[in-house]
Structures are given as C-alpha cells and as structure tokens.
C-alpha positions in Angstrom: 51.9 -9.5 21.5 48.6 -9.2 19.5 46.3 -12.1 19.0 46.2 -11.6 15.2 48.9 -9.9 13.2 49.2 -9.3 9.5 52.4 -8.0 8.0 52.3 -7.0 4.3 49.7 -9.6 3.5 48.6 -9.8 -0.2 46.3 -12.1 -2.0 46.3 -12.4 -5.8 44.0 -14.3 -8.1 44.6 -15.1 -11.7 41.6 -15.0 -14.0 42.7 -16.1 -17.4 45.5 -13.6 -18.2 44.3 -11.0 -15.7 45.8 -10.8 -12.2 43.4 -9.5 -9.6 44.8 -8.2 -6.3 42.1 -8.8 -3.7 44.5 -7.8 -0.9 47.5 -5.6 -1.4 50.0 -5.2 1.4 47.6 -5.3 4.4 49.3 -4.7 7.8 47.3 -4.6 11.0 47.0 -6.2 14.4 43.9 -7.3 16.4 44.1 -7.8 20.1 42.3 -10.5 22.0 38.8 -9.5 23.1 38.3 -6.8 20.5 35.1 -6.2 18.5 36.3 -5.3 15.0 34.2 -4.4 12.0 35.8 -4.8 8.6 33.8 -2.6 6.2 33.9 -2.0 2.5 31.9 -2.1 -0.6 31.6 -5.1 -2.8 35.0 -6.0 -4.3 36.9 -4.1 -1.7 38.6 -7.3 -0.4 36.8 -7.6 2.9 35.6 -11.2 2.4 39.0 -12.2 1.2 40.5 -10.7 4.3 38.0 -12.6 6.5 39.0 -15.9 4.7 42.7 -15.2 5.4 42.0 -14.4 9.0 39.9 -17.5 9.5 42.6 -19.8 7.9 40.2 -20.7 5.1 42.6 -19.1 2.5 46.4 -18.6 2.4 48.0 -15.2 1.6 50.1 -15.0 -1.6 52.6 -12.8 0.2 53.3 -11.6 3.7 53.0 -13.1 7.1 49.9 -14.0 9.1 50.4 -14.7 12.8 48.0 -16.1 15.4 49.4 -15.8 18.9 52.8 -15.5 17.3 52.5 -18.6 15.2 53.0 -18.1 11.5 49.9 -19.6 9.9 51.6 -19.5 6.5 54.0 -22.2 7.6 51.2 -24.6 8.6 49.9 -27.5 6.5 46.2 -28.2 5.7 45.7 -30.4 8.7 47.3 -27.9 11.1 45.2 -25.1 9.7 42.1 -27.3 10.2 43.2 -27.8 13.8 43.4 -24.0 14.2 39.9 -23.5 12.8 38.6 -26.3 14.9 40.1 -25.1 18.2 40.3 -21.3 17.9 37.7 -20.0 15.4 33.9 -20.0 15.0 32.2 -18.9 11.8 28.9 -17.2 11.3 28.1 -17.0 7.6 25.6 -14.7 5.8 23.8 -17.7 4.2 24.0 -19.7 7.5 25.7 -22.7 5.8 23.9 -25.3 7.8 23.8 -29.0 6.6 20.3 -29.7 5.4 20.2 -33.4 6.5 21.1 -32.5 10.2 18.7 -31.0 12.7 19.6 -27.9 14.8 21.4 -29.9 17.5 23.3 -31.9 14.9 24.5 -28.8 13.1 25.5 -27.1 16.3 27.5 -30.1 17.4 29.3 -30.6 14.1 32.7 -29.0 15.2 32.9 -31.3 18.2 32.8 -34.3 15.9 36.2 -33.4 14.5 37.5 -32.6 18.0 36.7 -36.2 19.0 33.9 -35.4 21.5 31.6 -38.3 22.2 28.0 -38.2 20.9 26.3 -37.8 24.3 28.7 -35.0 25.5 28.5 -33.0 22.3 24.8 -33.5 22.1 24.3 -32.2 25.7 26.6 -29.2 25.0 24.8 -28.4 21.7 21.4 -28.6 23.4 22.5 -26.3 26.2 23.9 -23.7 23.8 20.7 -23.8 21.7 18.5 -23.5 24.8 20.6 -20.5 25.9 20.0 -18.9 22.5 16.2 -19.5 22.7 16.0 -22.6 20.5 15.2 -25.1 23.1 12.0 -26.1 21.3 13.7 -26.3 17.9 16.4 -28.8 18.7 15.2 -31.4 16.2 14.1 -29.2 13.4 15.9 -29.2 10.1 17.2 -25.9 8.6 14.3 -25.7 6.2 12.0 -25.7 9.2 13.6 -22.7 10.8 13.4 -19.0 10.1 16.4 -17.0 9.0 17.0 -15.7 12.5 16.7 -19.1 14.0 19.2 -20.6 11.5 21.7 -17.8 12.3 21.4 -18.6 16.0 22.1 -22.2 15.2 25.3 -21.0 13.4 26.2 -19.0 16.5 25.8 -22.2 18.6 28.0 -24.0 16.1 30.7 -21.3 16.3 30.7 -21.6 20.1 30.7 -25.4 20.2 34.5 -25.8 20.5 34.9 -22.5 22.4 35.1 -20.0 19.6 37.8 -17.8 20.9 37.7 -15.8 17.6 34.2 -15.4 16.0 34.3 -14.5 12.3 30.9 -13.1 11.2 30.5 -12.6 7.4 27.5 -10.2 6.8 25.6 -11.9 9.6 22.6 -9.6 9.3 22.5 -9.6 5.4 19.8 -12.2 5.1 17.8 -11.2 8.2 14.9 -8.8 8.8 15.6 -5.7 10.9 14.4 -7.3 14.2 16.4 -10.5 13.7 19.4 -8.4 12.6 19.2 -6.3 15.8 19.0 -9.5 17.9 22.1 -10.9 16.1 24.1 -7.8 16.8 23.0 -7.9 20.5 24.2 -11.5 20.7 27.6 -10.6 19.2 28.0 -7.8 21.8 27.2 -10.3 24.5 29.8 -12.7 23.1 32.4 -9.9 23.0 31.6 -8.9 26.6 32.1 -12.6 27.6 35.7 -12.4 26.2 35.3 -13.6 22.6 37.2 -11.7 19.9 34.6 -10.7 17.3 35.5 -9.8 13.7 32.5 -8.6 11.8 32.5 -8.2 8.0 29.9 -5.9 6.6 29.2 -3.2 4.0 26.6 -1.5 6.1 27.9 1.5 8.2 25.1 1.2 10.7 26.1 -2.4 11.4 29.7 -1.5 11.6 28.9 1.2 14.1 28.1 -1.5 16.7 31.8 -2.5 16.8 34.4 -0.9 18.9 36.8 -0.6 16.0 36.2 -0.2 12.3 38.7 -1.1 9.6 37.7 0.1 6.1 39.0 -1.5 2.9 39.0 -0.2 -0.6 40.6 -2.0 -3.6 42.5 -4.3 -1.2 44.0 -1.6 0.9 43.2 -0.4 4.4 42.0 3.2 4.0 40.8 3.6 7.6 41.5 1.9 10.9 40.3 3.3 14.2 42.9 1.2 16.0 42.5 -0.7 19.2 40.4 1.3 21.6 42.3 3.1 24.3 42.2 1.3 27.6 41.4 -2.0 26.0 42.2 -5.0 28.2 42.5 -8.5 26.9 40.3 -11.1 28.6 41.9 -13.4 31.1 42.6 -17.0 30.2 39.5 -19.1 30.0 39.4 -22.4 31.8 39.5 -25.6 29.7 36.8 -28.2 29.9 37.6 -31.8 29.3 36.5 -33.2 26.0 33.8 -35.3 27.5 32.6 -32.7 30.0 29.8 -30.1 29.2 29.1 -27.3 31.7 25.8 -27.7 33.5 24.5 -24.3 32.4 26.6 -23.2 29.4 26.3 -19.6 28.3 27.4 -18.5 24.8 30.8 -17.9 26.3 31.2 -21.5 27.6 34.7 -22.7 27.6 35.7 -24.9 24.7 36.3 -28.6 25.0 39.9 -29.7 24.8 40.7 -31.9 21.8 40.4 -35.6 22.5 43.1 -38.2 21.9 43.7 -39.5 18.4 42.1 -42.9 19.1 38.9 -41.3 20.6 38.8 -38.8 17.7 39.1 -41.7 15.2 36.2 -43.6 16.8 34.0 -40.5 16.7 34.8 -39.7 13.1 34.1 -43.3 12.0 30.7 -43.3 13.7 30.0 -39.8 12.2 31.1 -40.9 8.7 28.8 -44.0 8.9 25.9 -41.9 10.1 26.5 -39.3 7.4 26.8 -42.0 4.8 23.4 -43.5 5.7 21.7 -40.0 5.8 23.2 -39.2 2.4 22.0 -42.4 0.9 18.6 -41.9 2.3 18.5 -38.4 1.0 19.0 -39.6 -2.6 17.0 -42.8 -2.7 16.6 -43.1 -6.5 20.3 -42.5 -7.2 21.2 -44.9 -4.3 18.9 -47.6 -5.7 20.4 -47.3 -9.2 23.9 -47.4 -7.9 23.1 -50.4 -5.7 21.5 -52.1 -8.6 24.7 -52.0 -10.6 26.7 -53.5 -7.7 23.9 -56.0 -7.0 23.9 -57.3 -10.5 27.7 -57.7 -10.5 27.7 -59.5 -7.1 24.8 -61.6 -8.0 26.5 -62.6 -11.3 29.7 -63.5 -9.5 28.1 -65.4 -6.6 25.6 -67.2 -8.9 28.2 -68.3 -11.4 30.5 -69.5 -8.6 27.7 -71.3 -6.9 26.5 -72.9 -10.2 30.0 -74.0 -11.3 30.8 -75.2 -7.8 27.5 -77.3 -7.8 28.2 -78.6 -11.2 31.8 -79.5 -10.4 30.8 -81.2 -7.2 28.1 -83.2 -8.9 30.0 -84.1 -12.1 33.3 -84.7 -10.4 31.7 -86.7 -7.7 29.9 -88.9 -10.2 32.9 -89.4 -12.4 35.2 -90.0 -9.5 32.9 -92.7 -8.2 33.1 -94.5 -11.6 36.8 -93.8 -12.4 38.6 -93.5 -9.1 41.2 -96.3 -8.7 40.3 -98.0 -12.0 42.4 -98.9 -15.0 40.9 -100.5 -18.2 42.8 -102.5 -20.7 41.7 -104.1 -24.0 43.4 -105.9 -26.8 44.7 -104.0 -29.8 45.9 -100.5 -30.4 46.3 -97.9 -33.2 50.0 -98.7 -33.7 49.3 -102.3 -35.0 49.5 -103.0 -38.7 46.1 -102.9 -40.5 44.2 -106.2 -40.2 46.3 -107.5 -37.3 44.3 -109.4 -34.7 46.1 -109.4 -31.4 45.3 -112.4 -29.1 42.8 -112.1 -26.3 44.0 -111.9 -22.7 44.5 -115.4 -21.2 43.3 -116.0 -17.6 46.8 -116.8 -16.6 47.9 -113.3 -17.6 45.1 -111.8 -15.5 46.3 -114.0 -12.6 49.8 -112.7 -13.0 48.6 -109.1 -12.6 46.8 -109.8 -9.4 50.2 -110.2 -7.5 51.4 -106.7 -8.6 51.8 -104.0 -5.8 48.8 -101.6 -5.8 46.4 -104.1 -7.5 43.4 -105.0 -5.4 41.5 -107.0 -8.0 41.4 -107.9 -11.7 38.0 -108.4 -13.4 37.6 -109.7 -16.9 35.0 -108.0 -19.1 32.7 -110.3 -21.0 30.6 -108.5 -23.6 29.7 -108.6 -27.2 27.5 -106.8 -29.7 24.2 -108.5 -30.4 20.9 -107.9 -32.1 17.8 -108.0 -29.9 14.3 -108.5 -31.4 10.9 -108.2 -29.7 7.9 -108.6 -32.0 8.4 -106.2 -34.9 11.1 -104.2 -33.2 14.8 -104.8 -33.1 17.9 -103.0 -31.8 21.7 -103.4 -31.8 22.9 -103.5 -28.2 25.9 -104.6 -26.2 25.3 -107.7 -24.1 27.3 -108.0 -21.0 27.9 -110.7 -18.4 26.8 -109.6 -15.0 27.2 -110.8 -11.4 26.0 -109.7 -8.0 28.2 -106.7 -7.9 27.3 -105.3 -11.3 24.7 -102.8 -10.1 27.3 -101.2 -7.7 30.2 -101.3 -10.1 28.2 -99.8 -13.0 26.4 -97.2 -10.9 23.0 -98.7 -11.8 19.7 -99.0 -10.0 16.6 -101.2 -10.7 13.9 -99.1 -12.5 11.3 -101.8 -12.8 11.1 -105.5 -12.1 14.2 -106.9 -10.4 17.9 -107.9 -10.9 19.3 -111.4 -11.1 18.8 -113.7 -8.1 21.6 -115.8 -6.7 19.9 -118.9 -8.2 19.7 -117.4 -11.7 23.4 -116.4 -11.4 24.5 -119.8 -10.3 22.5 -121.9 -12.8 22.9 -119.7 -15.9 19.3 -118.9 -16.5 18.2 -117.3 -19.8 17.0 -114.1 -18.3 17.7 -110.5 -19.4 17.8 -107.0 -17.8 17.5 -104.0 -20.2 18.8 -100.5 -19.7 16.7 -97.4 -20.5 18.0 -97.1 -24.1 17.4 -100.7 -25.1 14.0 -100.7 -23.4 12.8 -97.6 -25.4 14.1 -99.2 -28.6 12.2 -102.5 -28.1 9.0 -101.5 -26.2 6.5 -98.7 -26.2 6.6 -96.1 -23.4 3.3 -97.4 -21.9 4.3 -101.1 -22.3 6.0 -103.0 -19.5 8.9 -105.2 -20.7 8.9 -107.4 -17.6 8.0 -111.0 -18.4 8.3 -110.5 -22.2 10.5 -112.7 -24.4 13.4 -111.1 -26.4 15.4 -113.0 -29.1 19.2 -112.4 -28.9 21.4 -112.8 -32.0 25.1 -112.4 -31.6 26.8 -109.9 -34.1 30.1 -111.7 -34.3 33.4 -109.9 -34.0 32.5 -106.7 -35.7 31.6 -104.8 -32.6 33.2 -104.1 -29.2 36.8 -103.2 -28.5 38.4 -106.4 -29.8 39.6 -105.1 -33.1 43.2 -104.0 -33.6 42.1 -100.5 -34.6 40.3 -99.6 -31.4 41.6 -96.7 -29.3 41.4 -95.4 -25.8 38.8 -92.8 -26.8 36.5 -95.6 -28.1 36.9 -97.4 -24.8 36.0 -94.4 -22.8 33.0 -93.7 -25.0 31.8 -97.2 -24.4 32.1 -96.9 -20.7 33.9 -100.3 -20.0 35.6 -101.7 -23.1 35.2 -105.2 -24.4 35.2 -107.3 -27.5 33.1 -109.8 -29.4 33.7 -113.4 -30.3 31.9 -116.2 -31.8 28.3 -115.8 -33.0 25.7 -118.2 -31.6 24.3 -120.3 -34.4 20.7 -119.1 -33.9 18.7 -116.5 -31.9 18.2 -117.4 -28.3 15.1 -116.5 -26.3 15.6 -114.6 -23.1 13.0 -113.5 -20.6 13.1 -109.9 -19.5 13.0 -109.8 -15.7 13.7 -106.1 -15.1 15.1 -102.8 -16.3 17.8 -100.6 -14.9 18.9 -97.0 -15.3 21.9 -94.9 -14.3 22.1 -94.3 -10.5 23.7 -90.9 -11.0 22.7 -87.2 -11.3 24.3 -86.9 -14.7 21.4 -88.7 -16.5 23.2 -89.5 -19.7 24.7 -92.6 -21.4 27.1 -93.3 -24.2 26.9 -95.6 -27.3 24.2 -98.2 -28.0 21.9 -99.6 -25.4 23.0 -102.4 -23.1 21.5 -105.7 -21.9 22.7 -107.7 -19.0 22.7 -111.5 -18.6 24.1 -113.7 -15.9 27.8 -114.3 -16.4 27.4 -118.1 -16.4 24.7 -117.7 -19.1 27.1 -115.5 -21.1 29.8 -118.2 -21.0 27.5 -121.1 -21.7 25.2 -119.5 -24.3 27.0 -116.7 -26.0 30.8 -116.9 -25.7 32.5 -120.0 -24.1 36.1 -118.8 -24.6 38.2 -118.8 -21.4 40.1 -115.7 -22.6 38.7 -112.1 -22.5 39.2 -109.2 -24.9 39.2 -106.6 -22.0 39.6 -106.4 -18.3 39.6 -103.9 -15.5 42.0 -103.4 -12.6 40.9 -102.0 -9.3 43.7 -100.4 -7.3 44.1 -100.4 -3.6 45.7 -96.9 -3.5 48.9 -98.1 -1.8 50.8 -97.1 -5.0 50.5 -94.1 -7.3 48.2 -94.8 -10.2 50.9 -94.0 -12.7 53.3 -96.5 -11.1 50.6 -99.2 -11.0 49.9 -98.7 -14.7 53.6 -98.8 -15.5 54.0 -102.2 -13.7 50.9 -103.6 -15.5 52.2 -102.6 -18.9 55.7 -104.0 -18.1 54.2 -107.4 -17.0 51.9 -107.7 -19.9 54.6 -107.0 -22.5 56.8 -109.6 -20.8 53.9 -112.2 -21.0 52.6 -111.3 -24.5 55.9 -110.4 -26.2 54.6 -107.0 -27.5 52.5 -104.1 -26.5 49.5 -105.2 -28.5 47.0 -103.7 -26.1 45.6 -100.3 -25.0 45.0 -98.8 -21.6 42.9 -96.1 -20.0 43.5 -94.7 -16.5 40.5 -93.3 -14.7 42.5 -91.3 -12.2 44.6 -89.5 -14.9 41.5 -88.7 -17.0 39.7 -87.5 -13.9 42.5 -85.1 -13.1 42.4 -83.8 -16.7 38.6 -83.3 -16.3 39.2 -81.4 -13.0 41.7 -79.0 -14.6 39.3 -78.5 -17.5 36.3 -77.7 -15.2 38.4 -75.5 -13.0 39.5 -73.5 -16.1 35.9 -73.1 -17.2 34.8 -72.0 -13.6 37.5 -69.3 -13.6 36.4 -68.2 -17.1 32.8 -67.9 -16.0 33.7 -66.1 -12.8 35.7 -63.6 -14.9 32.6 -63.0 -17.0 30.7 -62.2 -13.8 33.5 -60.0 -12.6 33.0 -57.8 -15.7 29.5 -57.0 -14.5 31.0 -56.2 -11.1 33.5 -53.9 -12.7 30.8 -52.0 -14.6 28.9 -51.6 -11.3 32.1 -50.2 -9.6 32.5 -47.7 -12.4 28.9 -46.6 -11.9 29.6 -46.1 -8.2 32.6 -44.0 -8.9 30.6 -41.9 -11.3 27.8 -41.4 -8.8 30.3 -40.5 -6.1 31.9 -37.9 -8.3 28.5 -36.4 -8.9 27.9 -36.5 -5.2 31.2 -34.6 -4.6 30.1 -31.9 -7.1 26.6 -31.6 -5.5 28.0 -31.5 -2.0 30.9 -29.1 -2.5 29.5 -26.5 -0.1 28.9 -29.2 2.5 32.6 -30.2 2.2 33.5 -26.5 2.6 31.3 -26.3 5.8 33.0 -29.3 7.3 36.4 -28.0 6.5 35.5 -24.6 8.0 34.5 -26.2 11.3 37.7 -28.2 11.5 37.5 -31.3 9.3 40.9 -32.4 8.0 41.5 -33.7 4.5 41.7 -37.2 5.9 38.3 -36.7 7.6 36.7 -35.7 4.3 38.4 -38.6 2.5 37.2 -41.0 5.1 33.6 -39.8 4.9 33.4 -40.3 1.1 35.2 -43.6 1.2 32.9 -44.9 3.8 29.9 -43.8 1.8 31.2 -45.7 -1.3 31.9 -48.8 0.8 28.4 -48.6 2.5 26.8 -48.2 -0.9 28.7 -51.2 -2.3 28.1 -53.4 0.7 24.4 -52.7 0.6 24.5 -53.6 -3.1 26.4 -56.7 -2.3 23.8 -57.8 0.3 21.0 -57.3 -2.2 23.1 -59.2 -4.8 23.6 -62.2 -2.4 19.9 -62.1 -1.7 19.1 -62.3 -5.4 21.6 -65.2 -5.7 20.0 -67.1 -2.8 16.5 -66.7 -4.2 17.7 -67.8 -7.6 19.4 -70.9 -6.1 16.2 -71.8 -4.2 14.1 -71.4 -7.4 16.6 -73.6 -9.4 16.7 -76.3 -6.7 12.9 -76.3 -6.7 12.7 -76.6 -10.5 15.1 -79.6 -10.8 16.9 -82.2 -8.8 20.1 -82.8 -10.9 22.2 -80.0 -9.3 21.9 -78.7 -5.8 23.0 -75.1 -5.8 23.7 -73.4 -2.5 25.0 -69.9 -1.5 27.2 -70.5 1.5 28.2 -68.2 4.3 31.6 -68.1 2.7 30.0 -66.7 -0.4 28.4 -64.1 1.8 31.7 -63.1 3.3 33.4 -63.0 0.0 30.6 -60.9 -1.5 31.0 -58.3 1.3 34.8 -58.4 1.0 34.6 -57.9 -2.7 31.9 -55.2 -2.3 34.1 -53.4 0.2 37.1 -53.6 -2.1 35.0 -52.2 -5.0 33.9 -49.4 -2.8 37.5 -48.6 -1.7 38.9 -48.8 -5.2 36.2 -46.9 -7.0 35.6 -44.5 -4.1 39.2 -43.4 -3.8 39.2 -41.0 -6.8 36.0 -39.1 -5.6 37.3 -39.1 -2.0 40.6 -37.7 -3.0 38.9 -35.1 -5.1 36.7 -34.0 -2.2 39.6 -33.8 0.2 41.7 -31.7 -2.3 39.1 -28.9 -2.4 40.0 -25.6 -0.9 37.7 -24.6 1.9 37.2 -21.1 0.6 36.5 -22.4 -3.0 34.1 -25.0 -1.7 32.1 -22.5 0.4 31.8 -20.2 -2.5 30.0 -22.7 -4.6 26.2 -23.0 -4.6 
C-alpha cells in the first residue's frame, strides 16, 4: 500500500459565476521515501495539489488516502493532527513568525504536540546547529538572509519528525548558491528516509528529484512513476515527547504526541507568551485598547468606592442618631382645624416605661425663643439639657465648656449656643464665651405643639417639641460655650439652637409638668414595629383618641438604606456603560488583529494548531489585554482615592482587595465576552486561505 494515494481527486473554486477547476480527476500514488517533483507552469494546479497533499485543503471530489486512511473523512482537528505528526512544510516565502527568533520558529510545531519548553528548545537548537545556524539561534527573521530563513523552515519541518516534507518553490526566493544548498539538504533528507514532495515550475530544479509529475490545467500530463527498485525506508524509532536526541541530524525521529493534559499546559503557556509578545509588538494600539478598559474599570471601581464610603458614613451617622428611637408629639394632620390636643402628662410617660421593648422614655422640653445680643437678634429653639445631651444629640464642645453638675442642679442662667445661633449673634472673629444674651420666649407659635404638625416637620427639626407659656420679660443668660455637630455630615436643619440646664428651663421658661413631645429608646428585645404598635395602643387608651404623631427612626433608616442602595446601583450602572464601551473597543482591536495576523494563523495551522488552539490564543490575548487595563484602572482609582482623602476628611474612600479581585474578574469576563467573536473568526479560517493572504 502506497503512503499517499489520490483517486479521482478534483478541486473546484467558484469565482462569482465562474467555476474554476484547479484539479480535475487526479489519480496517482506516492510511495514512502520517494523524492517527487510536481512541476507545471503558473495556474497548472501544482500549488493546489500540494495543499491537498498536505491536508491544508480538502478535495471537492475523489478520495485522498494517507497510509490507507481517508483524509476526506477527517475533521479539522484530525487533519491538524496529521499535519502536526506526519508533515513538514517548506514555503517559498519562508512563512516565519516575525516576533519569534530562529529557535522559537523551529520549535513551533512541538508546542502543539505538547512538548515542554526545555525539550523542544534543545531539539530546535540541535536541528539549527546541524543546519549551520548555531550562531543565529536568537536572531529574528528580519535579521537572517533568505537562505538562513529557509533553513529555519527546514528545521521547523523536521521538528516533529517530518515524515513527509512538502516544499513549495523552496528555491524561488533564493540566490543560486542558496538554492543549490537547499536542494542538497532536500536530497540528504530523502536519503535519510523522508518522503520529499517538491513543487516547482523550474525544470532544472525538478531534475534533482527521482520522479517528476507534470501538471497542466489541473490534469497530470506526465508521470515518471515510482523509480524501479525503490525500497521504502524501514520504520523509524519513536522518541518520547520529552526526549531530544543528543546529536540530532535532519532525519531525527519525531517526538511522540504528549498527553492531553501536558499539551494543554504547554499551549496555555505558549498562548500567554504569544499574547505578551503581540501586545509588545503593537504598543500604541495596546495602550489605546487598555485605556478604554482602564477608564471603564476605574469608573466602576471609583463609583463603587465612593458610594460605599458615602453609604458607610451617612448610614453610620444616621443610624447612630436614629437606631432604636421613636419620637412622639402631640397633634396630627387628621385633627380638625384649630384643635389643640393636650400635652403628654408625666403619668402617661410612666405608663409607657413598663411596655416590653422600651428601655427609657425621655420628655422633650423645648420652645421657640428670640435671642438678642447687642444689636443682633435671632429666632432659635431653646432646649432643656442634662448631662447626657452631648451624647444623645451627637454634639461636641467647640469653644468654652458645657454645663457643670452644679449648674445643672441649681438651675443656673447659663447658655450654650450651636454654630448657627453663634453666627447669627456674633461676628466670626468674636468669642461669645462670657457674653450676655437676652432670651424672649415666642409663645406657642413655634415647635411641634400645634395640631397641624406632621412627622416630616418633626424629622426636619431633629427632635420634635412644642412651645408653651411666654416669660413676661427677656431673661439674661451668660454664654459659657458653643457646640457643633459631632458627625461627618456637617449639616443641620431648621433654625439655630440654644441649650440651657433642664432645671433652668422648668423654673424660668416653662414650668408645666406636661410635655409636648417625648422620645422612646428601645432595648431591641422586640421588633421596632411591634414596640410602636404597643405605644400607640397604650396612648390611645389613656388619651381617648389618637391625637398625636409618631416617627420611627428604624423604619426611616431602612427606607434611607433602600434609597441609597438604589442610587449606588444606578451609579454603578453608569460606570458599567464606560466598561461596555471599552469592551467594544477591545473586540474591534482584536478583529483588526485577526485581519492583520491572518498569515500567522495559517502558519500555526499548517504546523499542527487545532481550531481550539487558535481560539485559545486570541481569547487569552483579549483577556490579558483587559486584565492589564483593569490593573491600570484600579491603580487610577487608588490614586484618586488617596487624593480625595488628602483633600477632605468628611469621607474616607478606600479601594479594597475585594475591589481589586472584582476588577480582575470583570476584566477577564470582558475579555472573554468581547474576545469570543474575534477568536471564533480566527479559528474558522481555512489554513490554505490564511496562508495565501499577505
């Protein structure tokens, strides 16, 4: 049985409405160990025949057998395995990869056979040294002469054994001396047992072969036949995939294919290496592609970091004020106009203290008043304070001091102003400590005591309250200090506030035992909704009607959380749009890369790369590109966070390791999603079409 058999093989191409028969009913057989020249003028079909023989192209009709196996019945990956294990190609234009040196080009077929880096490097070096290129191992193709490049292609053809060497016009681009050297090497390979199929249009080159097959218009017009007395070479020993002979000659036995796991490891390393070389070779394009991904990742990470910092700060501050608290005040919007519901009696507050889930009940004593200092006056809310007021109201002393235990116990006429009331009564450069302020009560007009007050008013005032009797005359109070909000929020609602000792408030401003508002602190043993329901039920039973309003800090805090979470998701979505644009840019760049590197894809397929190998390579390139962009984007976000933290102290923005992990995961996902289309397009290319493109 012949090594290669063709039975009625035809190959037709359709160019528009014209059908071209490149091969028309070719029947021939080539024995193992022959040196065959396929000769013909341009357009005779000789290159098409070589492509069919090398499993680069499939015949339209007929059968093509290799060692009795019908190649027409094999799939793309099985044909790739045949090319990898049985064939070696020597092209007229060398077809070396420009980013690899001589040793890397020679070792390329072994990558797809799963041979480890050290083993294939040693074998490639030994082959190149045998071919006289020992001093050119690390030279790129553009640093080699034509003859030297052709010898590198011979080493590549022999890398996996090269039982069948297909040489397409191997002397066409060489000078006469280099061409003669090439023919001598082919004869040596044939003498060592390789089957040589030489394609040429030059009769003097064809004369070096033992058998000449001449084509014209797709037909065999002359065939010398297998030389008489030809004997096929004996079986060659097989070397292990990881073994390289100590002194390999051009006829060195090929390396047996490695296992699938070993091959996968080798291909991943090769794909990563190739991706890095490709990105380095197109630095400007790589930078622009990375910039798009970097902007997208930086947008998403920065927005997430900012919203997270804002939510942590705001929610933490609001939770500290609102958590576990319920406020109630007399009156509600459902009462008739002009109705004045009674204040809360102290006995009613005592009745609430025994309810489950209630830790404490604190009456709120406050009224609207007019403060005057010199020629300035201001409407403020005066509140009774005790030793726990600073903590409960989230305040800190800004200047001077707060009330001493003695002042609280005796009811001293001393006053503490907040920032807003201080600015209204004093100049910025003037210290209010030690100055006298006149306090005139505004009666019942202010506060939360009126029947028309609502929960929104209460929340706007911070802690609700009402106003009662107006003192008959302005009272002098000495300012002993100022306070400001002890939060990162840095804002306040409503008019300014002034604080006086609670005993002073009762003795000098409002002596009523009842209060217009009070707060409840829960002990968290009961759900807030259940506690509020019990409080309302008890008050209705005591007062005879629901003539009061309530405001739960926990329920409002949950609403605020849901609201802020929605805004965070919205902002993250806006950032994701930038990431999507960057991903589209990567896909566009990768599609351009496929178009530019079509011949490289063809070379890789010719030496045995499967469609999955090509897909993997371009997918990894897209992922590497996106991950590098993600890393730069995270770096931008981190620098921005540091700059923002240095410029202000209200929000602390941090880019966490979790954000770094998410950024890489998202970058990888973007690379996989947007690299799929270019990778599939690259893998779908026909080897013969890819090689034909320049």
